[in-house]
C-alpha positions, 0 to 999 in steps of 0.5 A: 319595294314590295307591295303590302299584301291586302289585309284579310277580314277576320272570319265572322263568328259562327252563330250560336244556337239560341236556347230558351230554358223553361224551368221553375227550379232556380238552382236547376235552371242556373246549372243548365244555363251554365252548362249550355253557355260554356259551349262555344256553339250554344247560347242561352237566350232566356230563362223562364219559370212559368208557361206564360213567361216562356210563351212571351220569351219565345215570342220576343227572342225567337229561340232555336231550341226550347228546353222545356220542363214538363211541370210548370206552376201555371200550365203543363209543359205540353200546353206551353209548347203548343202555344210556343209552336203555334206562334214560332213553329221553327222552335225545336222543343226538348222536354226535360222531365222527371215524369218518365210515364208513357202518358207524359211522353205521348203528351210531349210528342203530341205537343211537338217535342223533338226530344224527351230527356229525363231529369237524370240526363247528364250534362253531355246528354242535354248538350247533345240533345239541344245540338241535334234538335237545333238541326231538325233531328228527331230524337224520339223512337219512331214507334212512340211517334206512331202511337202518338199519331194513332192516339191523335187520330182517335181523338179526332174520330171521337170529336167527329162522332160527337159533333155528328151526334150533337147535330141530331139533338135540339138545344132543348133536348140537350137542356133536358139531358143536362137536367136529367144529369142533375137528377131533376124530375119532370116537375122540377125540369118544367119549373126550371125551363118554364114549360109544361110537364107534358112537354118535358115528357115528350122531350125525354122520350125523344132523347131516350129514342135518339140515344137508343136506351130504355130509361132516363138513367141509361140516357144520362150514362150514354150521353156522358159516354158519348161526350154530350154531357159531363157528369 
């Protein structure tokens, strides 16, 4: 009598890539969900219609890929993506947007996008982008990344220059700048700050000297240009 062959355990099912869909149009969200769920290797972990919901869903479900709309009712897609990436850096962000502008694309890259699809992308293109993003592949041309990095460096440089300039002004001088921007004269500023008019004039002279201009109006324009005040 032959001994029975040992039973073999079935192969464990491969883990499906978990996708969070962030889309405020219900019909489109439902259509994308059906397309992804029909794939044996993909699964929809949730559908969110706002940035706040998406951030919470990402924290709860830890998706592999977030398929993100660019325009949401509460925040922009890039803003939501930044919040998601700050808490769940491993998530790949694939933008799906009707906005084909260079500004939108660069904003998406700045927010950590792995891919950027337009709304006319086919179902096969969406599936392929999600699959490739889940493996860590970046689907955005290198030259766009370079431009995004250059823009980010420009932002950092401007902030550093602004901070250095701010350090040269006293709190009272900054108060004077803001009041000048409101169009107040010396008497009105003195009343607002409860100090003598000649003290106001003394501060104004210092502000003009530090900004290397020749008038109050030029001081306001220069301060706004350098980011010290907002008009």
